[in-house]
C-alpha positions in Angstrom: 165.4 117.5 216.3 164.1 118.5 212.9 160.4 118.8 212.4 159.1 118.1 209.0 156.3 120.4 207.7 152.8 118.9 207.9 151.1 119.0 204.5 147.7 120.6 204.6 146.4 119.0 201.6 147.7 115.9 199.7 148.8 116.4 196.2 145.8 117.2 194.1 145.6 115.2 190.9 142.7 114.0 188.9 141.6 110.5 189.5 140.9 108.5 186.3 137.3 108.5 185.4 135.6 105.3 186.1 133.4 103.8 183.5 129.8 104.2 184.7 128.3 102.5 181.7 129.4 98.9 182.6 127.8 98.7 186.0 124.6 100.1 184.6 124.5 97.6 181.8 125.4 94.8 184.1 122.5 95.8 186.4 120.1 95.6 183.5 121.4 92.2 182.6 121.6 90.7 186.1 118.3 92.0 187.5 116.0 90.2 185.1 118.0 87.0 185.6 117.7 87.2 189.4 114.0 88.3 189.4 112.5 84.8 189.6 114.8 83.8 192.5 114.0 87.1 194.4 110.3 86.6 193.8 110.4 83.0 195.2 112.4 84.2 198.2 109.8 87.0 198.9 107.0 84.5 198.6 108.7 82.2 201.1 109.3 85.1 203.5 105.6 86.1 203.2 104.5 82.5 203.8 106.6 82.2 206.9 105.1 85.4 208.3 101.6 84.2 207.5 102.4 80.9 209.3 103.7 82.8 212.3 100.6 84.9 212.4 98.4 81.8 212.2 97.2 81.8 208.6 98.1 78.6 206.7 99.6 79.3 203.3 100.6 76.9 200.5 103.7 78.1 198.7 105.0 77.1 195.3 108.5 78.1 194.4 109.3 76.5 191.0 112.6 78.4 190.5 114.0 77.5 193.8 112.8 73.9 193.4 114.5 73.7 190.0 117.7 75.1 191.4 117.6 72.5 194.2 117.0 69.7 191.9 119.9 70.7 189.6 122.2 71.0 192.6 121.2 67.6 193.8 121.7 66.0 190.4 125.2 67.7 190.1 126.0 66.4 193.6 125.0 62.9 192.8 126.9 62.9 189.5 130.1 64.2 191.3 129.7 61.6 194.1 129.3 58.8 191.5 132.4 59.8 189.6 134.6 60.4 192.7 133.4 57.3 194.5 133.9 55.1 191.4 137.6 56.2 191.3 138.2 55.3 194.9 136.3 52.0 194.9 138.6 50.5 192.2 141.8 51.5 194.0 143.3 48.9 196.4 144.1 50.8 199.6 147.6 49.9 200.7 148.4 51.6 204.1 152.1 51.8 203.2 151.2 54.0 200.3 148.2 55.9 201.5 149.5 57.1 204.9 152.7 58.7 203.6 150.7 60.4 200.8 148.2 61.7 203.4 151.0 63.0 205.7 152.6 64.8 202.8 149.4 66.4 201.7 148.6 67.4 205.2 152.1 68.9 205.6 151.7 70.9 202.4 148.3 72.1 203.5 149.8 73.3 206.8 152.6 75.1 205.0 150.1 76.8 202.7 148.1 77.9 205.7 151.1 79.4 207.3 152.0 81.5 204.3 
């Protein structure tokens, strides 16, 4: 039986220098954009702690409220457009069931891969 030598150190080669400027710039761009959301989240956490300790607090979170309203409007628009497509289609079980079975089979194959 031949024993191969154990390398004490892997081959030493210089790793390519990572660009450090891009993460720093992105941090200075993203941080001010997320500051209102973080502030509202902190205010909500503070209000929950005050409520747990027995002090009633009224909280205003305009940024989170605006985000919630925008998400609700996008959801309602998507629901309107999707549901309008399906309400006009006559559902024939001879067509719908084979299509559903094929889609389900393709999804199962994709999950197995």
